[in-house]
C-alpha positions in Angstrom: 55.1 -37.0 -55.1 56.5 -33.7 -55.8 56.6 -30.7 -53.5 54.0 -28.9 -55.6 51.4 -31.6 -54.8 51.9 -31.3 -50.9 52.0 -27.5 -50.8 48.3 -26.7 -49.8 44.6 -27.6 -49.8 42.6 -28.3 -52.8 39.6 -26.1 -53.7 37.2 -28.9 -52.7 38.7 -29.1 -49.3 38.5 -25.4 -48.8 34.8 -25.3 -49.9 33.9 -28.2 -47.6 35.6 -26.5 -44.6 33.9 -23.1 -45.3 30.4 -24.8 -45.5 31.1 -26.7 -42.2 32.3 -23.5 -40.5 29.2 -21.7 -41.8 26.8 -24.4 -40.4 28.6 -24.3 -37.0 28.3 -20.5 -36.8 24.6 -20.6 -37.9 23.8 -23.1 -35.1 25.7 -21.1 -32.5 24.0 -17.8 -33.5 20.6 -19.4 -33.4 21.2 -20.9 -30.0 22.5 -17.7 -28.5 19.6 -15.7 -30.0 17.0 -18.1 -28.7 18.7 -18.1 -25.2 18.7 -14.3 -25.2 14.9 -14.2 -26.0 14.1 -16.7 -23.3 16.3 -14.8 -20.7 14.6 -11.4 -21.5 11.1 -12.9 -21.2 11.9 -14.7 -17.9 13.3 -11.5 -16.3 10.4 -9.3 -17.3 7.3 -9.9 -15.1 4.4 -7.8 -16.2 3.3 -5.3 -13.5 -0.2 -6.5 -13.9 0.9 -9.9 -12.6 2.5 -8.3 -9.5 -0.7 -6.3 -8.8 -2.9 -9.4 -9.2 -0.6 -11.3 -6.8 -0.9 -8.6 -4.2 -4.7 -8.5 -4.5 -4.7 -12.3 -4.0 -2.6 -11.8 -0.9 -5.1 -9.3 0.4 -8.0 -11.6 -0.3 -6.2 -14.5 1.4 -5.6 -12.4 4.5 -9.2 -11.4 4.7 -10.5 -14.9 4.1 -8.4 -16.4 6.9 -10.4 -14.6 9.6 -13.5 -15.8 11.4 -15.3 -13.2 13.3 -18.8 -13.9 14.8 -21.5 -11.4 15.5 -22.4 -11.3 19.2 -24.0 -9.0 21.7 -20.6 -7.3 22.1 -20.2 -6.7 18.4 -18.6 -8.5 15.5 -14.9 -8.4 16.4 -14.3 -6.0 13.5 -13.3 -2.4 13.6 -12.2 0.0 10.9 -11.5 3.5 9.7 -10.5 5.0 6.4 -6.9 3.9 7.0 -7.1 0.5 8.6 -9.4 -2.4 9.7 -8.9 -5.2 12.1 -10.6 -8.6 12.6 -10.3 -10.1 16.1 -11.4 -13.6 16.7 -10.4 -17.0 15.3 -7.7 -16.9 12.7 -6.7 -19.8 10.5 -3.1 -20.8 11.1 -0.7 -22.3 8.6 -1.4 -25.8 9.8 -5.2 -25.4 9.2 -5.9 -25.0 12.9 -7.8 -22.0 14.4 -6.4 -19.8 17.1 -7.4 -16.6 18.8 -5.7 -13.7 16.9 -6.2 -10.7 14.7 -5.7 -9.6 11.1 -5.0 -5.9 10.5 -4.9 -4.2 7.1 -3.5 -0.7 7.3 -2.7 2.1 4.9 0.2 4.3 5.9 2.3 6.6 3.7 0.7 5.3 0.5 1.6 1.7 1.3 -0.5 -1.1 2.5 0.5 -3.6 5.2 -1.2 -6.8 6.3 -0.4 -7.8 9.9 -1.6 -11.1 11.3 -0.9 -12.2 14.8 -1.8 -15.0 17.1 -0.4 -16.6 20.2 2.8 -17.8 18.5 3.4 -15.7 15.4 3.4 -12.1 14.3 3.7 -11.6 10.5 3.8 -8.4 8.4 3.4 -8.4 4.6 4.0 -5.1 2.7 2.1 -4.6 -0.6 4.2 -2.4 -2.8 2.5 -2.7 -6.2 -0.9 -1.2 -5.3 -1.4 2.3 -3.9 -4.3 2.4 -1.5 -6.5 5.4 -1.2 -9.1 4.7 1.5 -11.4 2.1 3.0 -15.1 2.2 3.4 -17.6 -0.3 5.0 -21.1 -1.3 4.0 -23.7 -2.5 6.4 -26.0 -1.6 9.3 -24.0 0.5 11.8 -25.3 1.4 15.2 -29.0 1.9 15.5 -29.3 2.6 11.8 -31.7 0.0 10.2 -30.6 0.7 6.6 -27.4 -0.6 5.2 -25.2 2.1 3.7 -21.5 2.9 3.2 -19.6 4.3 6.2 -16.1 5.7 6.6 -15.7 4.3 10.1 -16.8 1.0 11.7 -17.1 0.5 15.4 -16.1 -2.8 17.0 -19.4 -2.8 18.9 -21.4 -2.9 15.7 -22.1 -6.2 13.8 -19.6 -7.2 11.1 -20.1 -5.1 7.9 -21.3 -6.9 4.8 -18.7 -5.4 2.5 -15.4 -3.6 2.7 -14.4 -1.3 -0.2 -10.8 -0.5 -0.9 -10.1 2.3 -3.3 -6.7 2.1 -4.9 -4.5 2.9 -7.8 -1.4 1.1 -9.1 2.1 2.5 -8.9 1.8 4.2 -12.3 -1.4 6.0 -11.2 -3.3 4.7 -14.2 -6.6 5.3 -12.5 -8.7 4.6 -9.5 -9.9 1.1 -9.0 -12.1 -0.4 -6.3 -11.9 -3.7 -4.7 -14.9 -4.9 -2.8 -14.6 -7.8 -0.4 -17.6 -9.6 1.1 -17.1 -10.0 4.8 -20.4 -11.4 6.1 -23.9 -12.2 4.9 
């Protein structure tokens, strides 16, 4: 062997190494690009999903109450800025306890407060902007069901509660109507 034969790589060896290096860099680029797409999708939760989650939280809070119409009224009172159920409230262990659920509007935010003998909880809803509350049913001595801005605790439970709201971007007024009693 002469020194000339050991002095470098052949053209075939160089071509093979360039092809292998190209395949490795192609695989690395594809993997990083795919990971970046997944990461950006995972970090971006649509605002619509957050609003729907808060509406479901509100529905769950309302559905956890049990108020019964009686001679003294329905255990429900409300105004344009809040309403409260007093009576039996379903606890986390599916038992019923005396308690209350209050939904209130304050400073363009909505809070749900539930309390019973053992636990007081507050949940702030930040994705929906509440406007006002209204109540549908027979109030006082009025025989006809109609919408009211106020609801007295001495009256029977309203049939419906209407919550007028907009989302954070003020895209438009929406109404949520919850059935409270029959």
